[in-house]
N, C-alpha and C positions, 0 to 999 in steps of 0.2 A: 350197501351202496349199489344203486341201480345203474349208475353211469360208468362208462369206461374211463380210465385215465386219459387225460389230454395228451396228444402226441405232437411232436414237432412237425411243422409243415415245410416242404421245400428242402429236405435234407440233401446236401451235396455230398454224395458218397466219396467223391475224390478228396474233398477236404476232410471228411470223417475218417478216411483211411489213415493208417499209421499205428503208432503205439499208444495205448491207453493203460494207465496204472489203476488198479482197483484200490480205491481209498476206503471203501466200506461196502458191505453187502449183507443181505439177509442170507442165512444158511440155505444152501441148495443141495440136493442129493447128488448132483454131478460134479461138485467141487469138494476138495478135502476140507474138513472142518478147521484144521489148524494150519492152513496154508499161509505162507509168507511170500512177500515180493510178487504177489499175484498180478499178472498183467495180460493184456490181450493185444495182439497185433493183427490188424486188418489190412489186407492187400487187395486193391481194386483190380479186377480182371477185365479183359477186353469185352466180355459179354455183359458187363455191368453188375456182376455179383462180386461179393467179397470173400476172399479166402480168410479163414479165421484160425488163429493160433492162440489158444489159452494156455498159459503157463503158470505154475505155482511151485513153490519149494516147501517140502515137508521134511523137517529135520535134515536140511541140507540136500535132499534128493529132489531132482526136478521131475515134476509130473506135468504132462501136457496132453492136450486133446485138440484135434484139428477138425475143422468143419467148413461150412460154407453158409453165407448169409445172402438173402436176396429179397427184393421187395415182394410182399405178399400180393399186392396188386400193382403191376407196373404202371397202370394208368393213373393211380392215385398219387397225390403229392404228400400224403401222410407218411411219416417215418415208421411204418409198420413193416418190420422185416420178419422173415422166417429164418430160423437158424437150424441147420442140420449138422449134427456131429457124426463123423464117419465111424470112428471106433473109439470107444471109451475104455481106458484101462480098468475101469470099475465094472462096466457092462460090455464085455467084448462081443456079445452075441448080436445085438441089434443097434441100429443107429438111433440116436436121440434127436428128436426135433421139437421145436417149440417156437413161441413167439418172442420176438426181440423188438420191443417198442422203445424208441428214443423219446422220453417224456420231457426232457429239457436239454438244451444245448445253448451255451452262450454264443454271442455273435462271433467270437474269435475261435470257436471250436476248441476251447481249452478245457471245458468241464462238461460232463454229460451225466444225465440220470437215465438209466435204462431199466425198464420193467416189462410187465405184460398184463393182459386184461384181468386176470384173477388176483393180481397184486400179491402173489406169493413169492415172486423173486424181485429183487431190487439191487441195482449196482450203482454206486457213485464212482464215476471214473474221472481221471484227470490226466493231462499230458505229462504232468510232473508227478514224481513219486510221493511228494509231500505237498500239502496245501495248507493255507492259512486257516486257522480255527474259525475266523469270521465267515470265510467263504464256505467252509464245511457246514457250519450251522445254517447258513442260508440254503444250501443244497438239501440238507435234511428237512428243513422247513418246507421246501417245495414238495418233497415226497409226502410229508404229512398233509399238505394242502391237496394232494392228489389221492388222499384216502389210504395211505400206507400206514401200517402199524410199525413204527420204527423201534419198538422196545427191544427187539431181538437183533437190531442192526449191529454188525460187528466191524470194528475198524480193522482193516487189514494191515498187519505189520509190514512196513516197507523199510528196508535197510538204507543207509545213507549212500551206499554204493550198490546200485542194482546189479544183479548178476549179468555177466556179459551175454552177448548174442548166443 
């Protein structure tokens, strides 16, 4: 594929902030393979960047990583963010940074698809920990339409009572 994935235009970071549950993802090296109840919490700061808290539970133990997200080009209206993690429990020596592109977002900011230009990472996110199969299949199809290989997509186990704060 020569072209980059399409990204959302006019992302409102204030509306985007808050908690998102990971419904499904492609395996990435910075998240545990067997994580459950995986979620991300974004907090908008005065400088227009987002504080990022990614949490996952492996065999009942909480694993988390903190970071910061900011627009790659402040003048662009495209939802191309840079994501920088400060300290990873897996890689404590250097910060990780990468692209965080919002590829799809519904009008009510309830569902999102996040990826990056090389199409190696993909996250299907929802404000609720469980979503309707029909909606899930529509979101997966959108990823396919953007050139993603979804054969390795893993549905993230989410319990009926998400862990407390």
